[in-house]
Structures are given as structure tokens and as C-alpha cells.
N, C-alpha and C positions, 0 to 999 in steps of 0.2 A: 438486475436487482431483485425483481419479483421472484424469479426462480430461486435465488439464493435465500431470500427471506422465507420461502416455503420449504427450504431444505433440499431442493432439487438441484444439487450441485452439478450434475452431469449437463443439464440444459444451460445452467448459468455459465459453466466453462465453455460450452459450445458457442453461446452467444458472444462471450468475450473474445474467444479465439477468432470468431468471424469478424468482429469489430476491428481487431488488430490486423487481420488479413486485409481488410478494406482500408484501414488507416493505421499503419505501423507507428505513427507518431502521436497516437492518442494516449496521452499520459494517464488520463482518468481510467481507461480500460486496464492499464497495467496495475494501477492502484487497486481496483476492484478484484482483479484476478489474484493479485498478491494477497488480498484479504481472504479470498476463498482458499488459496493454498494454506494460509495460516490456520484457518478454521479446520482444515483437514490434518493439521500437524506437519505439513510439508514446508518447513521453515526455509530450506535452501531455495526452493522455487519462489517462496514469498519474498525473501530478500532480493532475489534476482529481479523480480518484477518491480519491487519498490525502488531498487537502484536504477532500473531502466526508466521509470517514471521521473526520477530526479535528474537523470541524464537529459531527458527530453525537456524538462521544466524544472530548473534548479530552485525556483521560487514557489514550488507547490507545497504549501504548508502542510496539508493533510498527509502527504507522503512522508514527511519528516515525523509527524506524529505517529503514524502507523508503524514506521520502521523503529521508532523509539520504543513503542510498546513491544515489538518483537524482540528487540535487544533486551528489554527488561524481563520478558518472559524466559529468556535464556540466561538471565543472571548477569548480563553484561551492562552493568549500570553506568559505567563511564560513557559508553556509546549512546545509551538511552538518554542520559542527561544532555549529551552533546546535541542529539537530534531534537529533543524537546526544546532546548534553549535556542536552537536555530529556528524552530517554528515560531517561538515567541519573538525572536529578533525580526522575523519577516512580518509577523502580525502580533504586536504586543497586546492587542485587545481580544485575542482569540482565547476565550475562557477554556475551551476544550484542551488546549495545549497546557 
């Protein structure tokens, strides 16, 4: 997180890749790496990582939110609404959703 907040994406990717090498079931690392891909405009890899996070943990509210924002940025509002509604279904009090 610190590397990405400083704009050092190479080190951030390296750390996340290492985390996933050590624990390929770590959904949070997929979400963070997906967000990094998104910030670089690599939406295909971002979607792949967010989908993997949801495969590992289908109740991960943040994954639905981030994927919803990705859909929205691509103009796919039906899928964006579906993901954001799912996030709210999982956690109705989550203001971020």
C-alpha cells in the first residue's frame, strides 16, 4: 500500500505478486493488485484480479465496489449497478457503496 500511495507501482506490484505467491488464496492482495492495474489503465487485468478475489470470497464487499467502479468507468452501468447493489446487500450500512 505504501509503495502505491507514493506512485511506486513497480515495487507495489512486486510485493503483491510475492504475497500471492506465498498465499494464492489471499483475496485482499487480488483486490489491491486489481486496483493498481486499474490505476494504470489495464482494465482487463483489473477485472481478472477482482473476479478472482470474489471467487475466493464471494462476500467481499470492497471487491464488488471496486469492480462496480470499473464497470462504471467503462460505461457498463447495468453491471456497475448490479455490483454496487450486491455490496449494499452484503453490508447495507456501508456508506462507501
